[in-house]
N, C-alpha and C positions, 0 to 999 in steps of 0.2 A: 504494500500500500504506500502511495506517495505521502509526503508529509501533510499536505492540505487535506487529502482524502481521509487519512488516518485521524487527523484532528476532528474533522466533521463526524467521522464514524463514532469516536468516543463521546463526543458531545451528544449525538443522537442516542447512543446507548444509555448514557447517564440519565437523560430525560425519560427514555422509555422505562428504565428500571424504577425511577421515581414514580412514574405513573402506575406501573404494575404493583407497586407497594402502596398505592392509594394516595399519592401526594401529587397535586397539580402545581404547575407554575403559578397559577392564580392564587392558590392557598399560601404559597411562599410570599407572593407579592402582598397579600393581606398582612402578613407579619411585618414586612417592610413598612407598610402604611402605618401600622401600630407604632412602630419605632420612630417614624419621621413626621407624622402629621402635626405634632406640636410645633415643630421647627419650620415647617413648610405649609402654611395655611391653604395654599392653592394646589397642593399636591394631588395629582391624579393617579389612579390605579395603574394606568398605562405606563407612567414613568417608573413605578415600582416594578412592574413586570419587565420592562426593558432592562432595568438594572439586574434583575434576577437572571435574565437570559445572558447578560454580559458576564456575570460571575460564573455561570455554568460553562461558559466558553473556555475557561481556564482549565488547563490539564490537571493541575493539583486538585481542583474541585471534582473533576470527573473521576480521578483516581480514588479520592476519598469516598465518593458516592458508591462506586462499584465495590470497593473493599468493604465498606460498612454494611452494605446490603447483603453481600455474600456471607459475612459473618452472622448477621441476623438470621438469614435463611438456614445456614448450617445449624444454628442453635435451635431454630424451630423444628428442624428435622432430627434433632438429637444426635448430630454427627460430630460434635466436638468432644475432645477428651476432657475428663474431669481433672481438675476442678474448673477449668475454663467453661465447660458446658453450663454449669450451675451459675457461675458469675455472670455470664452474658444472658442466659435465660431469665434470670431473676433481676437483672439490671442492678446488681449489687452496688450499694452506695459507695463503697470504698474502691470499686473497680473504676479507674478513671481513664482507661485507654480510649473509651468512646469520646470523651472530651478532648483528649490529646489529638486524636485523628481530626477532630473538628477544628482544632487550632490551626491546622495547615490551611484551612479555608479562611479563617478569621484574619490570619496574618497578612493576607493579600492586600488589604486596604488600610493598614495602620492600626494603631492602638485603640482607636475609637471602636473598632470591631469587638474588642473584649468587653467594653461597657455595654454595647448593644446586645451581644451574646448573653452576658450575665443577666441582663434585664429580661430578655425574652425567655431565657431558660427558667428564670424564677417565676414569672407570671404564667407561662405556658398558655398563651392564647391560641384560639383557633385550632389549626391542624396539630399543634404540639399537644394540646389536651387529648385529642383523639389518639395520637401515637403513644402517649403515656398511659393509656387505659389498658391495664394488664388483663382485663376480663375478656378481651377479644380473642385470646389465644395466639395472637401474633407477637413476635419478638421484634421490637423496634429500639433495642438498646443503642445501636449506633445511629439509626435513621433519625430519631428525634433530635439528636445533637447535630447531625449533619444538616438537617433542614433548618434548625435554628441558626447554625453557622452561615449557611447560604443567605438567609434573611439578614443576619448581622452584617455580612460582607456587602450585600447589595445596599443595605441602609448606609453603610460607611461610604460606599462608592457614590451614592446619591448625595450625601452630605459634602464630600470632597468636591464633587462637580458643582454643587450649588455655591460653595465657597469660592471656587475658581471663577465662577461667573460674576461674582460681585465686583 
């Protein structure tokens, strides 16, 4: 695969895998809106979606999405060795590798991403509440953090662009 085709292929795969796990770009954009509406009174959802798409174009993000979803799926299928199986399956509070993987996304747009991520991870609005619902039988130990990180990065990107436009 050529470089450009390969890049597009991984971007498409990452978006498809998110969709297959029940996460839409629109839902991630809703999180961006939650994070930025206070600072941008005329913010439109389309701007939030555009920034989410731009974040997902980054290879680091695509890699994190595919890695995290694979680990969640393996945990759902009980295919991990113990004690890792239990740690991921139960989203053990002291298991922080899911957050560490998400930091690779947050780092893309500077330190403001950590603040955005921490806030959205704490309040768990929208899609994050659904992904954290353990009663569904689905394992989203990595996915919830990855979705929050994509939203935080897109929010940071939006804030940087707005500042640059001033």
